[in-house]
N, C-alpha and C positions, 0 to 999 in steps of 0.2 A: 375321643381324640383321633384324628386321622393323620395319615402321613403319606407322602408320595415321593420316594427317593427317585433320583435321576435314573432313567432306564429300567424302572421296575413298575409293576402293577400297583395301583393304589391299594392301601390296606387301612384297616381301622384297628385301634387298640382299645379294648373295653374290658370291664369286669365281666367274667364268665357268668352267665345266667342259664340255669336249666341244664338238663342232662345232655343235650346236644353239644353245648359249649364245653361242658366238662369232658365229654368224650373227645372233643377236638383237642383239648389241652393234654389229655392223657395220650392221645395219638402222637403229638409232637414229642412228649417225654419218652414214649416207647421208642421212637425212631432214634432220637439223639442219645439218650442214656442207655437203654437196654440193648439196642442193636449196634449203635456206632461204638459206644464206650464200654459195652459189655458189663453194665452194672446189673446184678441180679434183680429180676423184677420183684422178688419178695422184699427187697429193701428199698427199691425206688418208690413204691407206693406204700404209704404208711398211714397210721391213724390220724395224723395231722391233716391229711387231705380233706377230711369231712368238715372241718371247722375253718379251713383256710379261705382267704380271698384269692381266687384264681384270676389271672389276667390273661387275655387271649389276643393275639395279633391275627387277623383274618382278612382275606380278600373279600371283595364284594360277591364273588361266586362261591364263597364258602371254603376256600382253601386255607387251612390253618398254617401260619407261618412260624408262630412262636408262642411261648407261654412262660409263666412264672407264677409264684404264689407268695402271699404275705401271711405270716403267722403273727398273731397279736394276743395280748392277754396272757393267760397262764401257759398256753402253748408256746408263745415266744419267750416267756421268762425262763422256760426250761432249757432253751437253746442260747440265750443271751446273758446268762449269769444271774438271772433272777430279777432284772429290772423290768417292771411292767410297762414303762414308758418307752421301751425299745422294741421295735418290730423285727421280725426275721424274715428277710427276703431269701427265697430259695427256689430250687427246681427251675431255674431260668434256662430255657432251651430255645434255640432258634434252628429251624430246619435248614439243611444244607443249602437248598436253593435260595434261601433268604438271607444268608450270612453276608455281612459287609454292606447291607443296605440300610442300616440304622434301626432295624427292628429290635435288636437287644436293648439299645439305649431307650427307645420308646417304651418298651416293657418296663425297664427299671424306673423311668420317671412316672409311669402309671401306677406302679406299686408304691412309689414314694408318695404320690398323691393320695392313694388309699390309706397309707399310714397316717398322713397328715389329717385326713378327714376323720380318723379315729383318735386324734389327739396325741399321737406318739411324737416323741421328740428326736428320735434317731432310728436309723435302720441298720441292722447288723447283717452280715452274710458270711457264708463259708465259700470262698472262691477257689476254684481249681487254679493252681499256681500259674498255668499258661494264660489265665484270664485276668491276672492282677493288673496289667496295664489298662485293660478295658475299664475295670471298675475304678482305677485311679483317675482316668480321664473323666469320670462321672463324679468325682469328689470323694471317693471312699479312701480311707487310709487303713493299711494293714496293721495288725498288732498280733503279738504272741508268736509262738513257734509254728513252723510247718507241721501239719499232721495228716495222716491218711484217712480218707473217707471212701469206702467202697474200693480200696486199693489205689486210689488216685490222690496225689498230694494236694493239700488245700492250705489256705491261710484264712484266719478270721479277719474281717474288714468291718468298718463302721463309717457312717456319714450321719452328721447331725442334720436335722431338717430345719 
């Protein structure tokens, strides 16, 4: 699936395949979470990465713009209260140069598509509280109390597919 926001270079959003795509996903996460938000690298990268579906937004010349991941099955059940029909969207990150261009929304929709293809009925996520409005505009509803994750306030959110 491709996209071309006004005033920006065209980009493609796709499932990451192979080591180069995965390295591009991790490079965006490194910049956004580890460098900008000061999340310790040892908690940013976890055992769930190996079995996750990673989604990548990338320009035609190979510049990674954003990424996110979908956990499903047992990995997601551990994060979503045990429901195997619910996927877990996480590690959504958009590089500074691509913010406000629709990249984040395109990544969320691609993750939802991947969840639907795996027979999931809903997607859960843990949103940083400053991003609640972004996810609400995409149809997610917050539930439960605010909680810290890596020292950053979060809320759980869910959207039925």
